[in-house]
C-alpha positions as a printed Julia matrix, in Angstrom:
309×3 Matrix{Float64}:
   0.0    0.0     0.0
   2.86   2.37    0.82
   5.86   2.85   -1.44
   9.11   4.56   -0.61
   8.92   8.32   -1.12
  10.64   9.87   -4.1
  11.11  13.17   -2.25
  11.57  14.34    0.39
  13.13  11.79    2.7
  11.4   10.75    5.9
   7.92  10.47    4.35
   5.62   7.59    3.49
   4.23   7.87   -0.04
   0.63   6.94   -0.83
  -0.9    6.72   -4.28
  -4.37   8.19   -4.56
  -6.25   4.88   -4.28
  -4.2    3.72   -1.3
  -4.76   7.02    0.52
  -8.49   6.86   -0.18
  -8.66   3.54    1.63
  -7.66   5.27    4.89
 -10.84   7.35    5.19
 -12.48   4.72    7.43
 -15.8    5.94    8.76
 -14.98   9.65    8.45
 -18.33  11.34    7.7
 -18.92  13.15    4.41
 -20.63  16.34    5.54
 -20.45  18.16    2.19
 -22.58  17.84   -0.93
 -21.87  19.08   -4.45
 -23.88  22.27   -3.96
 -21.93  23.2    -0.82
 -18.63  22.3    -2.48
 -19.45  24.62   -5.39
 -19.6   27.52   -2.92
 -16.19  26.61   -1.5
 -14.3   26.25   -4.78
 -11.97  29.06   -5.77
 -11.21  30.3    -9.28
  -9.58  27.54  -11.29
 -10.42  24.79   -8.8
 -11.72  21.54  -10.27
 -12.21  19.79   -6.93
 -15.26  17.51   -6.91
 -16.96  15.25   -4.4
 -14.81  12.3    -5.49
 -11.72  14.33   -4.55
 -13.24  15.16   -1.18
 -13.96  11.49   -0.49
 -10.63  10.12   -1.73
  -8.23  12.8    -0.48
  -9.79  15.08    2.11
 -11.86  12.62    4.16
  -8.69  10.64    5.06
  -7.03  13.94    6.01
 -10.04  14.85    8.14
  -9.84  11.48    9.88
  -6.09  11.86   10.48
  -6.57  15.36   11.91
  -9.27  14.08   14.27
  -6.89  11.35   15.47
  -4.08  13.86   16.02
  -6.38  16.25   17.87
  -7.58  13.48   20.18
  -3.98  12.38   20.82
  -3.07  15.95   21.76
  -6.06  16.13   24.13
  -4.97  12.89   25.82
  -1.4   14.17   26.13
  -2.65  17.37   27.76
  -4.71  15.38   30.26
  -1.82  13.01   31.01
   0.56  15.91   31.52
  -1.96  17.59   33.78
  -2.25  14.42   35.85
   1.54  14.28   36.13
   1.67  17.91   37.29
  -1.23  17.48   39.65
  -3.44  20.15   38.08
  -5.59  20.5    34.98
  -4.01  22.26   32.01
  -6.15  24.73   30.04
  -7.36  23.69   26.61
  -5.91  25.39   23.53
  -7.01  25.27   19.91
  -5.66  22.61   17.59
  -3.78  24.68   14.99
  -3.29  23.48   11.41
  -0.85  25.22    9.08
  -1.45  25.16    5.31
   1.3   26.31    2.94
   2.05  26.36   -0.78
   2.51  28.53   -3.83
   0.25  31.14   -5.32
  -2.36  29.39   -7.56
  -1.84  25.93   -6.05
  -5.32  25.86   -4.48
  -4.68  26.66   -0.81
  -7.89  28.63   -0.33
 -10.18  25.88   -1.64
  -8.31  23.23    0.35
  -8.55  25.31    3.53
 -12.28  25.94    3.1
 -13.01  22.26    2.42
 -11.04  21.17    5.48
 -12.81  23.82    7.55
 -16.2   22.44    6.48
 -15.22  18.81    7.12
 -13.77  19.56   10.56
 -16.88  21.51   11.53
 -18.85  18.35   10.77
 -16.93  16.14   13.22
 -19.19  14.4    15.78
 -18.31  16.86   18.59
 -19.04  19.82   16.24
 -15.9   21.84   17.04
 -15.79  25.56   16.37
 -13.38  26.22   13.48
 -11.73  29.44   12.35
  -9.86  29.91    9.06
  -7.22  32.66    9.12
  -5.12  33.7     6.14
  -1.79  35.4     6.68
  -2.76  38.15    4.22
  -4.05  40.12    7.19
  -0.5   40.2     8.55
   1.0   41.8     5.46
   2.33  45.3     5.96
   0.1   47.92    4.4
   0.87  49.03    0.86
   1.96  52.39    2.22
   4.43  50.72    4.59
   5.74  48.43    1.87
   6.19  51.33   -0.52
   8.07  53.34    2.1
  10.4   50.38    2.65
  10.82  49.71   -1.07
   9.13  46.33   -0.7
   5.9   46.74   -2.65
   7.29  44.67   -5.54
   8.11  41.92   -3.01
   4.65  41.66   -1.53
   4.13  38.07   -0.39
   7.84  37.55    0.32
   8.64  36.8     3.99
   9.93  40.32    4.65
   6.61  41.88    3.56
   4.78  40.47    6.59
   4.62  41.73   10.15
   6.07  38.46   11.35
   6.15  39.6    14.96
   2.41  40.26   14.91
   1.77  36.86   13.35
   3.86  35.09   16.0
   2.08  36.99   18.77
  -1.26  36.03   17.23
  -0.63  32.27   17.2
   1.07  32.45   20.59
  -2.0   34.13   22.07
  -4.2   31.45   20.54
  -2.08  28.71   22.12
  -2.16  30.52   25.45
  -5.95  30.25   25.41
  -6.55  33.99   25.63
 -10.28  34.84   25.66
 -10.05  37.09   22.61
  -7.39  37.19   19.91
  -7.58  39.81   17.15
  -6.18  40.1    13.67
  -6.56  42.52   10.78
  -8.57  41.69    7.68
  -7.34  41.91    4.1
  -9.18  42.96    0.96
  -8.21  41.32   -2.32
 -10.32  43.93   -4.06
  -8.16  46.86   -2.96
  -5.08  44.65   -2.55
  -4.37  45.96    0.94
  -4.97  45.34    4.63
  -7.94  47.07    6.24
  -6.61  48.5     9.52
 -10.08  49.66   10.56
 -11.49  46.13   10.36
 -10.58  43.31   12.72
 -11.51  39.72   13.25
 -11.96  38.51   16.8
 -11.36  34.86   17.64
 -12.89  33.7    20.9
 -11.2   30.46   21.92
 -12.05  28.33   18.87
 -11.48  24.58   19.04
  -9.6   24.4    15.73
  -7.77  27.09   13.74
  -6.49  26.73   10.18
  -3.69  29.18    9.34
  -3.24  29.41    5.56
  -0.48  31.31    3.78
   2.5   31.26    1.45
   5.21  31.3     4.08
   3.7   29.79    7.23
   6.42  27.09    7.38
   9.29  29.59    7.28
  12.09  29.28    9.8
  14.12  32.04   11.39
  16.45  32.96   14.22
  13.49  33.69   16.5
  10.42  31.6    17.3
   8.62  30.52   14.13
   4.89  30.58   13.48
   5.06  26.88   12.67
   6.35  26.17   16.2
   2.74  26.61   17.31
   1.22  24.27   14.73
  -0.12  20.89   15.77
  -0.17  19.7    12.17
   0.97  21.2     8.86
   0.11  20.57    5.22
   1.97  21.62    2.07
   0.39  21.71   -1.4
   2.96  20.87   -4.09
   2.87  21.06   -7.88
   5.43  21.44  -10.66
   6.71  24.89  -11.54
   5.28  24.64  -15.05
   1.81  23.71  -13.83
   1.79  26.45  -11.23
   2.78  29.01  -13.84
   0.03  27.87  -16.21
  -2.58  27.84  -13.42
  -1.57  31.35  -12.41
  -1.88  32.69  -15.95
  -5.26  31.01  -16.37
  -6.49  32.49  -13.1
  -5.21  35.94  -14.05
  -7.17  35.84  -17.31
 -10.32  34.79  -15.48
  -9.89  37.59  -12.94
  -9.35  40.05  -15.8
 -12.86  39.18  -17.01
 -14.44  39.24  -13.53
 -13.01  40.79  -10.36
 -10.63  43.17  -12.15
 -13.62  44.86  -13.81
 -14.84  46.17  -10.47
 -14.13  49.93  -10.56
 -12.64  49.71   -7.05
 -10.24  46.91   -7.95
  -6.53  47.61   -7.48
  -5.99  45.7   -10.74
  -8.67  47.6   -12.72
  -5.98  48.77  -15.16
  -5.61  45.21  -16.45
  -9.31  44.65  -17.13
  -9.26  46.07  -20.66
  -6.11  44.32  -21.84
  -6.5   41.89  -24.73
  -5.63  38.22  -24.4
  -2.05  38.57  -25.65
  -1.26  41.56  -23.44
  -2.92  40.03  -20.38
  -1.13  36.74  -20.93
   2.21  38.57  -21.2
   1.41  40.59  -18.08
   0.57  37.47  -16.09
   3.78  35.76  -17.2
   5.78  38.84  -16.2
   4.22  38.97  -12.72
   4.7   35.25  -12.29
   8.3   35.25  -13.44
   9.51  38.31  -11.54
   7.56  37.85   -8.28
   5.7   34.6    -7.67
   8.21  32.17   -9.14
  11.1   33.87   -7.35
   9.25  33.72   -4.03
   8.32  30.08   -4.62
  11.86  28.96   -5.47
  13.65  31.02   -2.82
  11.23  30.87    0.1
   8.16  28.66   -0.23
   9.3   25.42   -1.85
  12.3   25.0     0.51
   9.84  24.69    3.43
   8.01  21.73    1.89
  10.0   19.18    3.87
   8.92  20.77    7.16
   5.28  19.8     6.63
   3.62  16.79    8.24
   1.65  16.06    5.08
   2.41  16.9     1.44
  -0.29  16.81   -1.24
   1.21  16.41   -4.71
  -0.95  17.74   -7.54
  -0.84  16.73  -11.19
  -1.45  18.91  -14.22
  -5.21  18.38  -13.94
  -5.08  20.11  -10.52
  -6.04  16.88   -8.73
  -4.0   15.32   -5.95
  -2.27  12.2    -7.29
  -0.01  11.35   -4.35
   0.16  12.01   -0.62
   3.3   12.07    1.53
   2.92  11.57    5.27
   5.82  12.28    7.6
   7.07   9.22    9.45
   6.52   9.48   13.19
């Protein structure tokens, strides 16, 4: 059922059919209509994908969460006093256009359907980007999405506060329409049971404490550079015909470009920003994940790598 991993080392490799067999009795709490509302632009995920790939992940996450609960209780018994509960935090990383948002929303829906009906919050790291004004002042606007464009201290404090069980933890919201954080709008998390933290660089390391130090489980979405580039260009063209046409869109200037010009623009943005960030910063963190989902050209997961424990 399990073959030796091609890459990276230290992982068990599962083909799609073998992984599907691990779903056990995990409940399918989504139907096609609900899945349609969760799919992002360019996503081809269907119910078969949910059953074969994401139900086994849901089951594994439930097992890991229960193991962490038992460890907390055992440690409390050893210390002679009960330890406070903290949310089970899942990190989700991967390139632009790889499908992180759809994956995160599907997992959120499946987890919310667990028998104990946990409260689930999905947080993207976009809200921890510096504002466009700050990035411009620092000469970093062209490197938006790179590790240095985030307020990494604020992000670490956020996940640390979650793990400390603080009654309320706040974070800024981000608008993809205006392509900027909204400092006057905040989200408030009130001791959720499960938190999914999704972002490009959530598995980054550093000299100080890392965000991933607070994760109970982490997932990386992987695809070839060529496929990612093509998916990005396709998504850009779709956005040109939809969201970019909003008069308030930051990218409104691209809405009237013809196919050739828009295609060239997308390739330029990909090659000078997204591909550089992927190669230098995102892809090198893949081996730090607990689970790697490998996508084929059709955007479907064809192999799963699970870290050996």
